[in-house]
N, C-alpha and C positions, 0 to 999 in steps of 0.2 A: 504493500500500500504506500509506504514511504517512497519506494523507488518510483512508483507511478506519479506521485505528487511532484517529485524532483523533475521527472521528464516533462510534466505539464508546465512547471515553472520555467524550465529551460526553453520549451517551445514558445511560451508566452513572451519571454525575454527576446527571443529571436524575432518574433512578430513586431515587437516595439522597435527593435533595432532596424528592421526592414523599413519601418515607417520613417525613421530618422535619416537613414543612409540608403538611398535608392541604389540599385545596380547601375553600373556605368552606362552611358548612352550607347545605343546600337546604331552605327552608321553603315551605309551601303558600301560595298567594295567597288572602288573605281580603278581603272587601269593605272598602275603606278601610284595609286593612292591619291591621285589629283584629278581635278576637273580638266576639261579640254583646254588646250593652249589658245592663246590669243591669235585670231586669224590675221593674215597680212593686211596692212592698211596704214593710214597716217597716224593712228593712235598707238601709243605705247603705254605701259603701266607706270607713268610718271605724271606728276601734277603739271609739269611744264608742258608736256604733250597735250594734256587735256585743255590747259589754258589757251594755247595758241590755236588749237583746231576747232574748239567748240563755239557754236553760236546758238542762241535761243531760237527755236523754230518759229518761222513767220506765222504758221497756222495758230500757234498758241498766243502770240502777241495780238493777232487779229481776232481770235475766236472769243475771248473774254469769259465765256460761260460754259462750264462743263458739268457732267453728271458723274458722281462717285456712287458706288453700289456696295453696300455691306450685305451679303447674302451667303448663307451657308448652313451647316448642320445646326449651329446655334439658333437658327430661326425656328427650329422645331419646338424646343421648350418655351421660347418666346417670353422669357422672364429675365429680370435683372438687366441684362445688356448682352452685347455680342461677346462679353467676357464670361458668359455662363459656364463654359467648360472649366474655367479657373475657379469660379466661385462655388460650383456645385460640390467641390471637394473642400470648400472652406465656408465662407459666410452664407452661402445659400444651401448648405447641407440639409438643414431642416426642411426647407421648401422642397428640395429634390426628393428626400425620403417620403414626404407626405404625398407628392404628386407622381413620382416615378419609381420609388423604391430605394433600397439601400444601394450605394454605389458599388458595393462588392458584387451585387447581383445585376444591377442596371447601371453600367458606367456610361461615359460619354459616347463610346463606340456604338452603344445600342441605340443611339438616336439616328445613326446613319441610315438604316433601312426605312426610317420614317421620313427622311429627307428625300421625297420622291419627285418634287418639282413637276408633278403631272400636268399642271396647267400652264407651264412655262411656254410662252410663245415669243421667241426672240424678235420676230418681225413686228409684233405689236409693241413690244418694249421700244424697239428702235424708232418706230413711227411716233410714239409718245415723246421720246427724247428730242426728235426732230421738231415736233409741234411745240415743245417747251422752249425751243430756241437754242438748244445746246449745240456746241461746236465739236465737243469731244466727250467720250464716255470711258470711265475707268472702273471696271468691276474688280473685286478682290479675287485673284486667282488662287490664293491660299492665305487664310488668316492665321492668327496665333494658334489655332487649334490643330493645325497640321493636316487638314483634309484638303486635297487639291480639287478644285472645281473644273479641272481640265483633264484630258486624257494623257496620263503620264506613263512612261516606260520605266521610271525610276522608283515608283511606289505603287503598291496595289491599292492604297487608300486614296482612291481618286473617283471622281463622279462618273467617269466612263465605265468603270468596273464595279462600282458599288452605288447604293442609293438611287439617284436618278437614272443611272445606266446610260448616260449621254455626256458628251463633251460640252458642258455648259459654256465654257469660255469660247471654244471654237464656234459654236452655233451663234453666240451673241456677236462675236467679231464679224462674222459674215453678214449678219443682218444690219449691224451698225454701219459698216462700210458701204453696204448697199444704199443706205440713206445719205451717203456723202459725208458722214461724220468720221472724225479721227477716233482710233481705238487704242486705249492703253490698258495696262493691268497693274494691280498692286500686289506686292508679295511681302508677307509678314512672317516668313518662316524663321527669321533670325530670333524672333521673340519666343519661338516654340521651345527653346532650350530648357527653361524651367517654368514655363507659363502655367502648367497644370500641377505644379508641386502641391501635394495635399497639406492643408494647414489645420483642418478640423476632422476630416474623415479618418477614423482609426482603421477601418478595413475598406479596401477598394480594389479596383482592377488595374491600377496604373503601373504596378510593378510585375504584372503577369508577363512572363517571357513570350507568350503567344502574341501579344500585342505590342511588343517592344518596337517594332518597325512603325508603329503609329504614335504611341505615347512617348517614346524616346528611350527609356523611361524618363520622365521629367526629373531634372536634377534639383538638388537642394540649393537655394541661392547662397552664393559664397560671399561673405562680408568683406573679404580681402580684395574682391574684384568689383568691377562696375556692374550695374544691373543689366541683365539680359534684355530688359525692356528699354534700354537706352540709359546712358549715364546721366545723372543729374549734374547740376552746375558744380557742386563740390567734388564729385567724382572726376569731372573733367579737369578741374584745377589740380587734383591730386595725381592725375595721370593714370588712374586705375585702368587696367586692361580689361577687355571683354572676357567673359567667363567661358565661352564656347571652346571646345577642344578642336584640334586640327581636322579630325575626321568629320565632325559636324560642319565645319566651315567649308571644307572642300565639297561636301554634299550640297550645302547651300548654294555654292557657286554653280555646281552641275545642274541643280534644279532651275536656277535662273537662266542658265544657258539653254536648257530644254524649252523653257517658255519663250525665250527670244527667238529661237530657231523655228518653233512651231507656229507662232502667231505674229512675228514681225511687229511687235507693238510700237505704236507711235510715241508712247510714253511708258516708262517703267518706274513705278512709284514705290518708295520704301518708307516704312515707319521708323520710329526712334531707335529700334534695336541695332541699326548699323552705325550709330553716331560715334562710337568709341574710336579714338585715334589709333588704337592698336590694330584696328581692322583696316587701316588705310591700304596696306599692300593688297589685300583681298579685294577691296572696293575698286582699286585702280585696275586690277585684272578684269573685273566685271565691266567697268566703263569702257576699257579698250576693246573688249570682246563685243559689247553691244554696238559701239559706235563704228567699229570696223565692219561688223555685219551689215549695218545700215548703209555703209558705202557700197557693199555688194548688192544691196537692194536698190540699185539705180540712185545711189546717193540720197536715200530717204531721209527726210528731215525729222529726227527723233530726239528725245531728251529723257534723261533721268529726272525725277523729282524727289527731293529729300528734305529732311527737316534740320533746323539749326545749322551747324557747320559740318554736317556729315561729309559733304564733299566741299573741298575748298574751291573747286572750279568744276564746270561742266554739268551743272544741274539747275533746275528751277526750284527755288526755295518754297517749301510748303509750310503753312501755318495751320495748326489744328484748331479749329473754331475761330469765329470772327473776333472774339475778344483778344486774341494774340496777334492779330494782323497789324502791320505798321500803321501808325497814326499820322505819319507825315509822308511826304513824297519820297520815293526811293529812286536810286539810279539803276536798279536792277528790276527784272520782271519776277513776279511771284504769284502764288495762288493761296487761297484759303480753302481747306476742306471743311465744310460746314454741314452738319446734319440737318435734315428737314424737320426732324423731331428732337426730343430730348435725349435720344440714344442713337447710335449709328445702326445697329442691327435691329430687326423688327422685334418688338415686344407687345404684348397685349396692353392696350391703354396708352400707346405711344402718343405723346403730346406734340402736336405739330405747330410750327410757326406759320404765320400767314404769308401769302404771296407778297403783300406789301413789305413785310420784313425782309424777305429774300431779295426783292428788287432794291431796297435801300442798301443792303450789304453789297450787292453787285455794283451799284453806283459808287459807293464809298471806295471800293477797291479799284475800279477802273480809273478813277480820278487820281489815283496814287501810283499807278503802274502795276496794278495787280489784277488777278482774275478771281472768279468765284467758282468753285467746284462743289456743287450741292449734292450731298449724299442722300440717297433714298434707301428705303428699308423694305424690300419685298418679303412676302410671307414664304413659308417653307414649300407651299404648293406651287410657287412660281408666279403668283399674282402680285401686282402692285396695288395696294389698297386704294379704294376710290378717293379717299380724302387726300392722299398724296398725289394722285393723278390730278385732282382739282387744282391743287397749288401749282403743279407744273404747268397745267394748261393756262392758268391765269398769268403766270410769268410769261409764257409764250405769247399770249394776247397783247401784253404790254410791249414786248419786244417787236411784235409785228408793226406796231405804231411807231416805236421809238428806237428800233434797232439800228438805224443809220447813225445814231449818236453813241452807239456801243461798239458794234463790229467795225474793225479796221481803224478805230480811232486811237489816239495817243493822249497821254496825260499832258496838260498844259503847263505853263510856267508856275502856276499856283493851282492847288487842287480844289480850292473853294473858298467861300467866305460865309460868315454867319456867327451866331452866338457860340462862344466857346473856342473860337479860333483867334487866339490872342493877336497874331500878327495881321489879321484880316477880319476884324469884327464888322458886323453888318446887321441890319434889321432882318434882311433876308437870310435864308439858309440854303445855299446853292453849292453845286459841285460842277466842275468843268471837264470837258474833253475837247480835242480838236482833231480835224481831219485835213491834212495838207496844211497850207500856209494861209488859207483864206476862209476857212469854215470852222466855226466854234459852236459848242453846244453848252447850254446852261440847264442843268437839272435843278428845277425848282422844288426843293424838298418842303420848304414852307415859305409862303409869300403872304401878301395882304391884298385886299381889294384895292383897286385903283392902281397907282404907280408903284413900281418896285425899283429901287436903285441898286445896280450892280456896279460897285465901286471899281472892281478890277478891270472893267472894260472901258477904261478911259482912253483918250487918244494916244497917250504916251505908251501904254501897254499894248494897245491893239491896233492903233491907226483908225482911220475913218470908217465907220460902219455904214454899209450901203443898204442892208435889209435885215429885218428880224421877222421870223415866222414861228408859229407854234406847231410842232409836229402833231398831225392828226386833227388839225383845226383849220377849216377852210377860210375863215374871215381874216382880214388883215389885222396885224398887230401894230398898235401905235408905239412909237419909240422916239426918244430924243437922246442924243449923246451930248453930254455937258462936260465941263471941266472936272466935275466930280465923278463922272462915270456914265453908265447907260441906264436911262430910265425906260422901263418896259411896262406897258399897260397890261394888267391882268384881264383876261376875257370876262365879259359880262356873264357868260354861261358858267354855271357852277362846275368846277373842275375837281376831280378826285385823284388822290395818289400823287406820285411824282410826275410832273409835266415837264416837257423839254422844249426849250427855245433854240432855234437855229439862228445863228448870228453870222452874217456874211460880210466880208470887208472887200 
């Protein structure tokens, strides 16, 4: 009896030990242990090569408005956020047990058969994005959870072979390009290193060797290294290296190369996980591979998009959520990935922002040299909820009237004037863009009945104004250019939302 008790205690201690110290990560075998070499071309794996060869794509500078898409296995539980696979073994453990069962019996992998996407119609999606006025589309090819939404030869955990049993990325790429839109993809695999490490679940399926090629297994965060989710400011200053091992990093690069070669993306977008400076040699290999491949595709105009200073050169800087966007004019081009709701992935009860809010953010960004990439949240069955479609269509309706002030324009010498702009205070609240050297646009965010004075449009800044019109309004607009600026008459007709004046010199 005592011997049995000792054995039980030993077994129990081994279980606890297993929870604290996961098995090593399992990475795929690559020829020579490395991803493919950089193809011939002008780019090499050096910052100087990237700096002298890279230019921001013209389609991005002109396009202004894109669609981002967070859609995946996490859309099945539709709770918490797109980080459900992380939190179901942690803060959402109680919710998961009550709704799906204990994670030792029903783990994240068990959601995959429920991710059927049976109503997914890529042509309908693409038509909606076109109607919304988007110029480019970026779905998540793989999120932090490690499930690939494309047909992969490097992992069995992909949408072609499991769940939907179709290449979701490939199907959407074809439909989006058929509508004349640019097609990019995002890849979040770098964060998968320790993303699903259990913090509350005592028993689970994460360390089962049968699923090691999906779960990892997830490693325990290492306090001596930077976060796998991306280093914070302190970790950057301390020069902490990224925690991922060499096998994982080479597999990451090989998976990126597979996506590049299969889909020839116009943009390849990465999250914060690649921000560590210690990953620079790997990131340079990726950039040189991608950009040299684009040279082979008839010199296709492509770009990486990354956050913070992940890339010193050769990228479009991305800001997560509008609150982090530049508040002043920049000398570089950038974009904001902004969710249409309060979360990126679909959840029940998703709280949406209005189309007016989306339009305001678009206007704020383009006046400062930025774009807006609006994230939508489809359901697991492949449908885009009607309330999200409504917002997209309303944005599209506004762009049909005012698109000439958006597409193909550039930021002016000042981005706007109004309350809160110290160097350019005004009773009006306006933003500016320009097209060529003789056409300017005034986005009236808030004006007043009667005359509105635009101080920035005086003769010194703009020269003599020949005509002022209101986009979507047939009647003439009265105006006077004085020493103080441009006085514009507001229409007698009640106007709603942001209206746009066209000013010609």
